[in-house]
C-alpha positions in Angstrom: 112.8 -84.4 48.7 110.3 -85.0 46.5 107.7 -84.5 48.7 109.1 -81.1 49.5 109.8 -80.0 45.7 106.4 -81.2 45.6 105.2 -78.7 48.8 107.4 -75.8 47.5 105.6 -76.0 43.8 101.9 -76.0 45.8 99.9 -72.5 45.7 99.6 -72.8 49.3 103.2 -71.8 49.3 103.7 -69.7 46.9 101.9 -66.5 49.4 104.8 -67.5 52.2 107.6 -67.0 49.6 106.4 -63.4 48.4 105.8 -62.5 52.0 109.7 -63.2 52.9 112.1 -60.5 53.4 113.5 -58.6 49.8 114.7 -61.4 47.4 116.0 -60.8 43.9 112.9 -61.8 41.8 114.1 -64.2 38.7 114.8 -62.4 35.4 112.3 -64.4 33.9 109.6 -64.2 36.0 107.8 -60.5 34.9 107.2 -61.9 31.4 105.5 -65.1 32.7 103.3 -62.8 34.8 103.0 -60.7 31.7 101.9 -64.0 29.8 99.4 -65.4 32.2 97.9 -61.6 32.8 95.9 -61.4 29.5 94.2 -64.2 29.5 90.9 -62.6 31.4 91.0 -60.2 28.2 91.4 -63.1 25.8 88.0 -65.2 27.0 86.4 -61.4 26.9 87.2 -61.1 23.7 86.7 -64.6 22.7 82.9 -63.8 24.1 81.9 -60.5 22.3 78.9 -60.7 20.7 78.9 -60.9 16.8 76.9 -58.2 15.0 74.3 -60.8 13.6 71.7 -58.3 12.2 74.6 -56.8 10.6 75.4 -60.0 8.5 71.9 -60.0 7.7 71.7 -57.1 5.9 73.8 -58.6 2.5 72.9 -56.9 -0.8 71.1 -59.2 -2.7 72.9 -60.6 -5.7 72.1 -63.5 -8.3 75.8 -64.3 -9.1 77.8 -66.8 -7.2 81.3 -64.8 -6.9 79.4 -61.6 -5.8 77.7 -63.7 -3.4 80.8 -65.5 -1.9 82.3 -61.9 -1.9 79.3 -60.7 0.1 79.6 -63.4 2.4 83.5 -62.8 3.2 82.9 -58.9 3.1 80.0 -59.9 5.9 82.0 -62.0 8.0 84.7 -59.9 8.3 83.8 -58.2 11.6 83.8 -61.8 13.0 87.2 -62.4 11.7 88.2 -59.2 12.6 87.7 -59.6 16.4 88.9 -63.2 16.1 92.2 -62.2 13.9 92.4 -59.4 17.0 92.1 -62.5 19.8 94.6 -64.3 18.3 97.2 -61.6 17.5 96.9 -60.8 21.5 97.4 -64.4 22.6 100.5 -64.5 19.8 102.0 -61.6 21.4 101.9 -63.2 24.7 103.2 -66.5 24.1 105.8 -64.3 22.1 106.9 -62.5 25.1 107.0 -65.9 27.2 109.2 -67.2 24.6 111.4 -64.7 24.5 111.9 -64.6 28.2 112.5 -68.6 27.8 115.2 -67.9 25.7 116.8 -65.6 27.8 116.8 -67.9 30.2 119.1 -70.3 28.4 116.4 -73.3 28.6 115.3 -74.6 25.0 116.2 -71.8 23.3 116.6 -72.6 19.9 113.5 -74.7 19.6 111.8 -71.7 21.5 113.1 -69.3 18.4 112.2 -71.7 15.7 108.3 -71.8 17.1 108.3 -68.0 17.8 109.4 -67.6 13.7 106.7 -70.1 12.6 104.2 -68.3 14.4 105.0 -64.9 13.2 104.8 -65.9 9.8 101.7 -67.3 10.5 100.2 -64.2 11.4 101.7 -62.1 8.1 100.1 -64.4 6.4 97.5 -64.1 7.9 96.8 -60.7 8.3 98.0 -60.3 4.5 94.4 -62.7 3.4 92.2 -60.8 5.7 93.8 -57.8 3.9 93.2 -59.5 0.0 89.5 -60.9 1.4 88.8 -56.9 2.5 90.1 -55.0 -0.4 90.7 -55.2 -4.0 92.1 -53.6 -7.4 89.4 -51.4 -8.5 88.7 -48.7 -11.0 86.9 -45.5 -9.6 84.7 -43.1 -12.7 84.9 -39.2 -12.1 82.3 -36.7 -14.2 83.5 -33.1 -13.9 85.7 -33.8 -10.7 82.5 -35.7 -8.9 82.9 -39.2 -8.2 80.2 -41.2 -9.3 81.6 -45.3 -8.2 83.6 -47.6 -8.5 83.6 -51.1 -10.4 86.2 -54.2 -10.4 88.1 -52.6 -13.8 88.5 -49.8 -15.8 87.0 -51.7 -18.5 83.5 -52.6 -17.0 84.5 -48.4 -16.3 84.4 -47.5 -19.8 81.9 -50.1 -21.0 79.4 -48.0 -18.5 80.2 -45.0 -20.2 79.8 -46.4 -23.7 76.4 -47.6 -22.8 75.5 -44.2 -21.6 76.5 -42.3 -24.7 74.2 -45.0 -26.9 71.3 -44.8 -25.4 71.8 -41.3 -25.4 72.2 -41.1 -28.8 69.7 -43.6 -29.6 66.9 -41.3 -28.0 68.3 -38.1 -30.0 68.5 -39.5 -33.1 72.5 -38.6 -33.3 75.7 -39.7 -32.2 76.4 -38.1 -28.5 79.6 -38.4 -26.6 80.7 -37.1 -23.5 83.7 -34.7 -23.7 87.3 -36.7 -22.8 88.4 -33.8 -20.2 85.1 -34.3 -18.2 86.0 -38.1 -17.5 88.8 -39.6 -15.7 89.7 -43.2 -14.2 90.8 -43.5 -11.1 92.5 -47.2 -10.5 94.0 -48.0 -7.0 93.4 -50.5 -4.0 89.5 -50.3 -2.9 87.1 -51.6 -0.3 85.0 -54.5 -1.7 81.8 -52.9 -0.1 82.6 -50.1 -1.9 82.2 -51.7 -5.5 78.9 -51.3 -7.6 77.5 -53.4 -10.6 77.9 -51.4 -14.2 73.9 -50.9 -13.9 74.5 -48.8 -11.2 77.5 -46.6 -12.6 75.3 -46.4 -16.0 72.4 -45.0 -14.0 74.6 -42.6 -11.6 76.4 -41.2 -15.1 73.0 -40.7 -16.8 71.9 -38.9 -13.6 74.9 -36.6 -13.6 74.2 -35.9 -17.2 70.6 -35.5 -17.3 70.1 -34.7 -21.4 67.9 -37.8 -21.3 65.2 -38.5 -19.1 62.7 -41.5 -18.4 59.1 -41.4 -18.7 55.7 -41.7 -20.3 54.5 -40.3 -23.5 51.2 -39.4 -24.2 50.3 -40.1 -28.4 46.8 -38.9 -29.9 46.4 -40.3 -33.6 49.9 -41.6 -33.1 51.1 -38.3 -32.8 53.2 -37.7 -29.4 51.3 -34.2 -27.6 53.1 -34.1 -24.3 55.1 -36.2 -21.7 56.0 -36.1 -17.9 58.2 -38.1 -15.9 55.4 -38.7 -13.4 54.3 -42.5 -13.4 50.1 -42.2 -13.7 50.1 -38.6 -14.2 48.2 -38.7 -17.6 45.8 -41.6 -16.6 44.7 -39.0 -14.4 44.4 -36.2 -17.0 42.4 -38.9 -19.6 40.2 -39.5 -16.6 39.4 -36.0 -16.0 38.6 -35.3 -19.6 36.1 -38.4 -19.6 34.4 -37.8 -15.7 31.4 -35.6 -17.2 30.5 -39.0 -19.6 30.7 -41.3 -16.9 28.2 -42.4 -14.1 27.2 -45.5 -12.5 25.4 -46.9 -15.5 28.5 -46.6 -17.9 29.7 -50.0 -19.5 33.0 -48.6 -21.1 34.5 -45.2 -21.7 37.5 -44.8 -24.7 38.6 -42.4 -27.1 37.6 -42.0 -30.9 41.3 -40.8 -31.6 43.3 -43.8 -30.4 45.1 -42.7 -27.2 48.1 -44.3 -25.7 50.3 -43.9 -23.1 53.8 -45.2 -23.6 56.9 -45.6 -21.5 60.4 -44.2 -23.0 63.0 -42.1 -22.6 63.2 -38.8 -24.2 65.5 -35.5 -24.1 65.0 -33.5 -20.8 63.5 -30.7 -23.2 60.9 -32.7 -24.8 59.1 -32.8 -21.2 56.0 -30.8 -21.0 54.2 -28.9 -17.9 51.1 -31.2 -16.6 48.8 -28.1 -16.9 49.6 -27.7 -20.5 48.6 -31.1 -21.3 45.4 -31.0 -19.7 45.0 -27.2 -21.3 45.3 -28.8 -24.6 43.1 -32.1 -24.1 40.4 -30.1 -23.0 40.3 -27.6 -26.1 39.0 -27.8 -29.5 40.3 -28.4 -32.8 40.0 -27.8 -36.6 36.6 -29.7 -37.6 33.4 -29.6 -38.8 30.2 -30.9 -37.2 27.7 -31.3 -39.7 23.5 -32.1 -39.9 21.6 -33.5 -42.2 18.1 -32.2 -42.6 15.4 -34.8 -42.3 11.8 -34.6 -42.8 9.9 -32.2 -40.5 13.0 -30.1 -39.6 12.9 -26.6 -40.0 15.8 -23.7 -39.2 14.7 -22.8 -36.1 14.2 -26.2 -34.5 17.7 -27.5 -35.9 19.4 -24.4 -34.1 17.9 -25.0 -31.1 18.8 -28.8 -30.4 22.1 -27.9 -31.1 22.3 -25.1 -28.5 22.5 -22.5 -31.0 20.1 -19.1 -32.2 19.3 -19.1 -35.9 21.5 -16.2 -36.3 24.8 -18.4 -35.1 23.5 -21.2 -37.7 23.1 -19.0 -40.3 26.3 -17.2 -39.4 27.9 -21.1 -40.5 26.0 -21.9 -43.8 26.0 -18.1 -45.7 23.8 -18.1 -48.9 21.2 -20.7 -47.4 17.4 -19.5 -47.6 16.3 -20.5 -44.1 12.5 -20.9 -45.5 13.6 -23.2 -47.9 15.0 -26.0 -46.5 15.4 -29.3 -48.4 15.3 -33.1 -46.9 19.6 -34.2 -46.8 20.6 -31.1 -47.2 24.2 -30.7 -44.8 24.1 -27.9 -42.7 27.6 -26.7 -40.4 26.7 -26.6 -36.7 30.0 -25.9 -35.6 33.5 -25.6 -37.4 35.6 -26.9 -34.2 35.7 -30.4 -32.2 37.2 -31.4 -28.9 40.3 -32.4 -29.1 39.5 -35.8 -27.4 35.9 -37.3 -28.7 34.9 -39.5 -25.4 33.2 -42.7 -26.5 30.8 -44.2 -24.0 28.8 -46.7 -23.4 26.0 -46.7 -21.3 23.6 -49.3 -19.4 20.3 -46.8 -19.5 16.9 -47.8 -18.0 13.4 -45.8 -18.8 9.6 -46.3 -19.7 9.3 -45.2 -22.9 6.0 -45.5 -25.3 4.6 -48.3 -27.0 3.3 -47.9 -30.5 -0.3 -48.7 -31.0 -1.6 -50.3 -34.1 -3.9 -49.2 -36.8 -6.9 -51.1 -38.3 -8.5 -49.9 -41.2 -12.4 -50.1 -42.3 -13.1 -49.4 -45.9 -15.9 -46.3 -46.2 -16.9 -45.9 -49.6 -18.4 -42.0 -48.9 -15.0 -41.4 -48.9 -12.2 -40.8 -51.5 -9.1 -43.0 -52.0 -6.1 -42.2 -49.7 -8.4 -40.4 -47.3 -8.6 -41.5 -43.8 -10.8 -40.5 -41.1 -10.1 -41.7 -36.9 -13.2 -43.9 -35.6 -11.6 -44.5 -32.3 -8.7 -43.3 -31.3 -5.7 -45.5 -30.1 -3.3 -45.1 -27.2 -0.1 -45.6 -26.8 1.1 -48.6 -24.3 4.0 -48.2 -22.2 7.1 -50.5 -21.6 10.0 -50.6 -18.8 13.2 -50.7 -21.1 16.8 -51.6 -20.6 19.3 -50.3 -23.0 22.9 -50.1 -24.4 23.4 -46.8 -25.9 26.7 -45.5 -27.1 27.3 -41.6 -27.1 30.1 -40.1 -29.2 30.7 -36.9 -27.3 27.1 -35.7 -26.9 25.7 -37.3 -29.5 24.0 -40.7 -30.0 25.3 -43.0 -32.6 23.9 -46.5 -31.0 20.8 -47.5 -29.1 20.5 -51.2 -28.7 17.1 -52.7 -26.6 18.2 -55.2 -24.5 15.2 -55.9 -22.1 11.7 -55.1 -22.8 8.9 -55.5 -19.8 5.4 -54.4 -21.1 3.9 -52.2 -18.2 0.2 -51.4 -19.9 -1.1 -52.4 -23.4 -1.4 -50.4 -26.3 -5.3 -49.8 -27.6 -5.5 -50.5 -31.4 -6.9 -47.3 -33.0 -9.3 -47.9 -35.8 -9.7 -45.4 -38.8 -11.5 -45.5 -41.9 -10.2 -45.7 -45.5 -12.1 -44.0 -48.2 -12.6 -46.2 -51.2 -14.1 -43.9 -53.5 -12.4 -42.7 -57.0 -10.7 -39.8 -56.3 -11.5 -37.1 -58.6 -8.5 -35.1 -60.3 -9.3 -32.0 -58.6 -9.3 -33.6 -55.0 -6.7 -32.0 -52.7 -3.4 -34.3 -52.6 -2.3 -33.2 -49.3 0.8 -31.3 -50.1 1.2 -27.9 -52.1 3.9 -27.2 -54.8 4.9 -24.3 -56.1 2.6 -21.5 -58.0 4.7 -20.3 -60.2 8.1 -19.9 -61.2 10.5 -16.8 -60.2 12.6 -14.8 -58.1 11.3 -14.2 -53.5 11.2 -10.6 -53.8 9.0 -10.5 -50.1 9.0 -13.2 -47.3 6.4 -13.8 -44.7 6.6 -11.4 -41.8 7.2 -8.3 -41.1 8.2 -5.5 -43.5 9.3 -1.7 -44.3 7.3 -0.6 -47.3 5.3 2.8 -48.7 7.0 4.4 -45.2 5.8 2.0 -42.8 5.9 -1.2 -41.4 3.1 -3.6 -42.2 3.2 -7.3 -42.3 3.1 -9.5 -45.0 0.7 -12.6 -45.2 2.3 -14.8 -47.9 5.7 -14.7 -50.0 5.7 -12.5 -53.2 7.7 -14.2 -56.5 8.6 -12.6 -59.1 8.5 -13.1 -63.2 7.9 -11.7 -66.2 4.3 -9.8 -67.1 1.9 -13.1 -68.1 3.5 -16.1 -66.7 1.4 -18.7 -65.9 -0.3 -19.2 -62.5 -1.1 -22.6 -61.3 -3.0 -24.3 -58.4 -1.4 -25.1 -55.7 -3.2 -28.1 -54.9 -6.9 -29.5 -55.7 -9.5 -28.1 -54.9 -12.9 -25.7 -55.4 -12.4 -21.9 -56.4 -14.0 -19.7 -53.9 -13.1 -16.4 -55.0 -12.3 -15.1 -58.6 -12.2 -11.4 -58.9 -11.1 -7.8 -57.5 -10.2 -7.8 -54.1 -8.9 -4.0 -52.7 -4.8 -4.6 -52.1 -4.4 -7.8 -53.8 -6.2 -6.5 -57.3 -7.3 -10.1 -59.6 -7.4 -12.3 -57.1 -8.1 -16.1 -56.9 -9.3 -18.3 -53.9 -9.1 -22.0 -53.8 -10.3 -24.5 -50.8 -9.2 -27.6 -50.5 -11.5 -29.2 -48.7 -9.2 -29.9 -45.6 -8.9 -26.7 -43.6 -6.6 -25.4 -45.9 -7.4 -22.2 -48.5 -4.7 -20.8 -51.3 -4.4 -17.1 -52.1 -3.2 -15.9 -55.6 -2.9 -12.2 -56.0 -1.8 -9.1 -58.2 -2.7 -11.2 -61.4 -3.4 -9.8 -64.8 -6.0 -12.2 -65.9 -8.1 -14.7 -64.5 -8.8 -18.4 -66.0 -10.9 -19.8 -63.3 -14.5 -18.5 -61.5 -16.0 -19.6 -58.5 -17.7 -23.2 -57.9 -14.8 -24.4 -60.7 -13.2 -27.6 -59.3 -9.2 -27.3 -60.0 -6.8 -29.8 -60.1 -3.4 -29.9 -58.8 -1.3 -27.9 -61.2 -4.2 -26.6 -63.5 -3.5 -23.1 -65.2 -5.8 -20.7 -63.2 -4.5 -17.1 -64.0 -1.4 -15.2 -65.2 0.8 -13.1 -63.4 0.8 -9.0 -63.3 0.8 -6.4 -61.1 -2.8 -5.0 -60.4 -3.9 -4.2 -56.8 -1.2 -2.5 -54.3 1.9 -3.7 -56.1 5.6 -1.9 -57.5 6.1 -4.9 -59.9 4.8 -8.0 -61.7 4.8 -10.7 -59.0 1.8 -13.3 -57.2 1.3 -13.1 -54.1 1.1 -16.4 -52.7 -0.6 -17.1 -49.1 -1.8 -20.1 -47.1 -4.1 -20.6 -44.9 -5.4 -22.9 -42.3 -8.8 -22.6 -40.5 -8.4 -18.8 -41.4 -5.0 -18.5 -39.8 -2.5 -17.3 -42.1 1.0 -19.6 -42.1 4.0 -19.2 -43.7 4.0 -20.8 -47.2 8.1 -21.6 -46.8 7.2 -24.3 -44.3 4.6 -26.3 -46.9 6.2 -25.6 -50.6 
């Protein structure tokens, strides 16, 4: 009998039974089949690949609690997959238990098992729900959702922080209108929560009262701002580009330029084109030049890319023929908004000055010299560090000097004979005092244009006329046009003329010293009033006396 029962239950016998004539299947047969059928599906669910790449894309966080949240949130796809498979198997098992209960075998124990499994399933679903969702607060501004944080306190703190930041930038109290801000607390998916700082950034972006940017300060004064990083540095590079070359050591600005990262009201930001226009413009400020020995008006003007009239317009009241050493002339009434200070390394060949060797000569007066052997400049290869302020050189330091050709010493004869009082000094003094009524050059007089070969110095009749320098009188008498005239040869190529005198105090051949009284002022010859006509001639050519006085 045991063998027969075994035989009936073997797999080989089951096909034979199912092939017999219609026989009513037990009531519990269908549930058993249903319980066994899902097994392949369950195996398929268990073998479904997990989205490992998705789990790797966790946002970074330094908070352990946040890291745990992210780990649980990232594990949810796998948890849901496993929970789905378990739920399917539980439903299948529950159906089998119910079928067996109806069949009457072990009913009480099966019901207890079913209740236990159902309760476990409910607890598992509840736990999964708590991991996926939490109570949170959503902040909205003017009806637009900005973000969700863990609590209403965090949302309110974000609003207060934004209000405080804006107030600090504006310099006055700022607060949001209450009716434009709303807080909604409820159940939210944990993956949607954001940090408080992110919520602040979203609110600031919506308000657009204050923006983060970069401000340009010149001499401590803010002149413009932009939201584009690096744009202001680019403008400064454009301003200094004309002063930069391959030998540039450093570039800076005298005014003190600084770019600061800061928060500013939106209306304080400028157009980059406007800032560039300002940086390349000029501002009020005098540029001056101090007259040095050997300077003359036209050369000063030319050196500063000006005409003589332009220079005179900036210096009204100046007599262009009477410049004095250390006079300060205004070259410009405007200066660049930014003054570039550039330090360059320059390489060039320069002259090396020669020395002068003196040989005493008792046939010459003391102070006089004569070249015996002319000297020659040498040459040197120079490496120099040069500092410019704009286009003006302010410092030059020779760092290396290599002699290419040696200079040739000049030999000069130097007089040792005692100088007489009448010997020329080589410079001229004013022949008299008074007012200059006519300059050197062309002028309109007596209805026509004529060249005036000297200057006219007007004063009262009889004013003293003196020798401009020591020399020998070569003419003393009447000369057409000049009236009573004195000529003095200064023995160095120069001859001076003193005309229109009322009285002469010297004769031809007299040796006169510098400052000696030689005549008295008058209005003889072709004259319209009492004055002294003074001329300077070099080797017979008329010179402008103002270049010598």
